[in-house]
N, C-alpha and C positions, 0 to 999 in steps of 0.2 A: 508782661504776662499775658498771654492768651487766653479765652475762656476756655478752650478745649485742656491746654495746660493745668489751668485752676482746676475745670473738674476732673481732672485725673487725679491730682494733689488730694482732693476731698475725697473721692473714692477710695484713696489707700488709707484713711485716716490720720490721727495724730503718729509723729514720729519723734526721733530724737529732735528732727529739724523741723518741724512742722507741730504748731500748736493751735486749736480753735478756739476763740473766745466768741462768747453773744455779744458781750458788750464788754467795754472796758470800765470795770465798777470796783477795783481795788488796785491802785497804784502799787503799793510794795508787792503786791502779786505779781502784776506785770514787769517791775522792776526786776524782781528775783528770776524771771524766766527771761529778761533780756540777758542777765549776768550769766546764766547756765547756758547760754548759745554762745556769748561772746565769749566764753571760755572755753568752749570747744571748737565745732567747724561752723559755727554760724546757725542761722536758720529762719523760718519765715512765722510770723503768729497772724493769724486770718482773723479779723472780726466780721462779725455776723454769721459766725456758723456756730449752733450748739456743741459743746466741746463732748457732750455724752453719747448723742446720736449722731452727729456730722452733720444735721439738719441746716440747709441754708435759709437762714430767716431772714438775711440782708439789714442793712442800715439805709436809712433816709438821709438826706443832705446834710441835716444837722446835727445827726449822729456823725455822720464821716468828719464834718469839719471839730465837734467837740473831743471826737477819740484821736482825732491828728493832734490837735494842739495839746493834748494830756500827754501823747507820747513823747513830744519835743521838752516838754518840761521833765518826764522822768528821766529821757537818757540824757539827760544834761544834769538834773539835779537830785536823783534817784540811783544813780550809778556811778562809782568812782574805782578807775577815773572816765570821765565822761565817753560816751561811746556816740555815733552818728547812725543814724539809722535810714530807709528811704521808704517811700510809701507810695502804692498805686492802688486805683479803684479797678476792679474788674467787675463786669457786668455778668451775671449767669442766667441763662434761661433755665428756669426749674419750674415745674406746676403749670406750665403755661403763663409764668409772670417773669418778667425781668428784675431780678434783684442783686443789689449792689453789696459786694464784699471790699474790705477795707484791708491788704496786706501791708503788714509791715515787716521790711528783712533787715537782720540783724547781720553783719559782718562776721568771719572771723577776727575776734580781735589780735591787735599785735603789741598790748601792752599788759599782757594776763601776769599776775591774776586780776578779775574785775570783781569789785563787791557791790553788795547793795548798801545805802545809807546808813546801816547799823551797822557796817563793817564785816557782813558773811559773807562769805564764799559759795557760790553756788554752781553746780557741775547737773550736767544731763546725764540721767539715767536711762535710757530706753525713751519713752515717750513722757517720763515724769522729771522731776530735777531732786537734787539733795544737795544738803550741806556739806562741804568739804570740812573734814575736821583734822584727817589725817596729814602729818607734819612732811612726810615725804612725797604724798602729792602735791600739798603746798609748792615745794620745792622744784617738781616738775614744771609746774604751771611758771612761776619766776625763771628756770631755764629756757622755757619755749619761746617766751618774750626778751631772751637776750640780757636779761638784767642780773643773772647769775650764773656761775658756771660752778658746779658742783665738785669738778676737779680742785680747784680752789680753794673749797672750804679746808677749813682743821680736821684731823680725825682728833677725836679725843683720846686722851691716856696716852698719845705717843710721844716721845722725847727726841733730842739731839743721838742718844745713844740706839736709837733704832736705826740708823742711817748707816748704811754699809760706805764707807769712805772709798774702799776700791772703786766701786759702782761710779761713784761723784766723781774720783780721778779720770775715770776712763770718759765721762760727758766731758769734763774741761777740755781733755785733752784732745778730743774730736772736734771743740769750739777755736782752740787758738795752737793748739800742738804743743804746747808749753807742758813739760812733766813737773808733777808736784808730788809731795812726800803726803802722808798721812798727816801729819803735824798742820798742815797746811787747809786741811779741811776744819772749818772752824764752825759756830754757831753763823758768825755773822754773814761767811761767806755764803754758807746755805740759805740763809733770807735771803740775799739778794740775789740768788736765782732761782727763790722761789718754791726749794725745799720745805722752807721752815716757815711758820708763821704765828707770832705769839708763841715761841718755844714749841710749836707742836707741829709734827709734819701735814704740809697739804696733802691731800689724797692723791693727787698726781705724785707728789714727791713718793709718796709709801707707795706707789705702783711702781714706780721705776727705781729708787735709790732705799728702798727698805730692808730693812733683814730678812725677816719674813711679813710681806704684807698681811699675807690669811690670819695671822694672830688677831688682827683689829679687823678684818674686812673677810671672814672666811669665805661668803659666798662669790667673794671676787676672783675665781679660778674659772676653770674650763673642765668641764665635765664629757670625757670623750669615751664612746660605746663602740664597737664593732660588733653590728647583731650578725647571728644564722638567721636568714631570711630579709623580709622587706616588712615587718610588722613594728612598730614601736611598741607594743606592748609583748614581743617576744621576751621568753622567761629564759634564754639562753645567748649568752655571746661568745664571741672569738677573742676580744680582748678589752679591758675597760681601765681606766686610768682618770685619776684627778689629780688636772696638771695645775700646780700651784707655783709661786713664786712671784717675781717679775714680772712686768708686762713682755720685757723681752726674751726672758726664759721660758715664758708661757708658751710664746711664738715657736722656739726653736724645739721645745718638748711637742708640742701638737704637729709640726710638720713631720717627728720623726715618729709620731703615732700614725701619720697618712702613709708613711714611706714603710714603713712595717706591716700596713695590713690592707693596703692596697696593692693591686697588679703590678708586675713591673714585666713589658712586654718588648717582644723585640723590635717591632714598628719599620722593620726594612732595614735594621742595624747588620752589620756584619756581626758574626756568630760569637767572635771573642769580645765584643763589646758588653758592657752593663745595659740592662734592662732599663727602657724609659718609664716613668709611672703611666698609669692608664689613665689618668688624670693633667692636665697639665700644672708641674708645679710652681710655674708662675703665677698661673690664675689661683692656686690654694694660697699661695704667700700672697696677693692682694686681698683675696677675700677673709682669709685669716686676720690680717693686720687692721682691716676695716672693720671687723668685728671687735678687736679689742681696743682701738682710739676710739672709734665713734659710737659705741653701745651706751645705754643710757646709766651712768652710774649713781643715780638716784633711784633706781630700783635694786633690791636687793636680791639679784639672782646671778646666775651664771650665764656663762657663754657656753652652748652646748654643740657638741660636733659628734653626729652619729654617721657610723657606716653602715648601710643596708647590702644584701648582696646587689641591687639594682640601683643604689642612688647613694648618694650622702648628702648630708643636710648639715648647714653652719647656720644656726639661730643664736641671734642675738638679744638681750634684753631692752626695750625698746624701738620703738617704730621710727620711720625717717623724721627727723626735727623739721619743725615750722612747715614753710612751703615744699620743701623736699617732696618729688615724686619718684616712682621707679624709672618714669622716661625722661626726666631729666637728671638723675644719676646716670643713665647709660650715655648724657649727652657730656658728661664731666662738669655738673654741676655739684658745688658742695657747700656745707653749711656747718661750721665748725662748732659740736656741741661741747668738745672738752678742750678748751686752751693749752693748759700745761701739759696732758697728757699729748695732744697734737707736737707741742715745741720740744717735747723730750724725744718722741719717736723718730722726729726728722734728723736726730743728730746720732742716735743708737739704734735705729732699726733702718731698714730698706725703705721705709715709708716716705714720702715726696711731700704730702700734704696739699698736692696740687688738684685734685680732683680724678685725677687721671687713673686711677689703680681699677675702676670698673672698667674704663673703657682698654686697658691693658690686660685686664681679664679675659673681658670677652672678646677680645681680638686673636687668644690664642685658645680659648675655649668656648666657642660661642653661641653653644645649647644652656649658658646658665640660666635657672629661672630665680627672679625675684620676687617676694611676697612680701608686702608690708601691713602688717595686719594692726590697723588702730584700736580696734577693742581688745586684743589681746595684748597691745603692748609690747610687740617683738619684730623684728626682723628677720624672715629665714632666706636664705640660698639654697637653691637644690640644682644638682649635678648629676645626671643620669651617667651609670656605670654601663656602658656598652660592651665590656668584656665579660 
């Protein structure tokens, strides 16, 4: 880090990724800060700067060595699992005097959730930190590290009786082409294909093979609205539907919603041919499948589909997982967040699970806009309506 870069960071004050410390005088407090940064997107702790005023007070050689040694101990003994930090000393010219600042960099963790020595999980909240107490937030941290797949967890109060055997038969027929009777669908078979676990439906099993998935997970639906005008706050709508059922059924129903609320135009066709949807149907199919298969099922929220006069929006609960960015999903990179959902979708839907869906959507609809909102925990797709 250069002097210019550090000067700019100090001038901007403390943020969720930057903390000021005059000295290291409390090991537990620094450990909590490290934990919070590792559980978020990483960050830096700057020693030799007063946290209340941002005044650069600097450190002498002995203090730099002392703090550096303490940081190594805290990172290995006060944080579980241990983290690795890097340190560097940057000299600033301030008030006509050279002052040294020790910069400790904490990388974004790959083994979340991190805890302090007392087992407390800390998260960043703006320039401060807070204890994590919500179970769903803990689940999301485990999910981000790949230690847990939410769709493999059991859904309480469900049972074998909640399974639609016809849907299971359809799935098995797609796999091996062998026709079965309803009597062939047993608890043991459903357990073997991950629909059942401990005599309860897995979340993935419920969302593909449940008779009434929203009986147990009412928020896991699609809320679709076609508005008059271009504002979400509008009070009038042309069409509104809460779309429920299994994931394949919701996919089919939301495509019907698009077909009845978007324009069908001639687009150079013969007069006697049916009109073509104003927005590529292939793009809509790929984007809706992505919303249903890659959404964050640890968030108790619905996929939302909004049709405005000038655009459509498809909004999924949960931002992009792990290291994915908008730039690399456009190149076909993918991280599987929902193992079972993706596995079932590859047999029962048009979904391939190869990371190629976004590429296909962009090829036929190049003007798609993606927004990855990490603070709001959502992923939004926007397509302009040119007609």
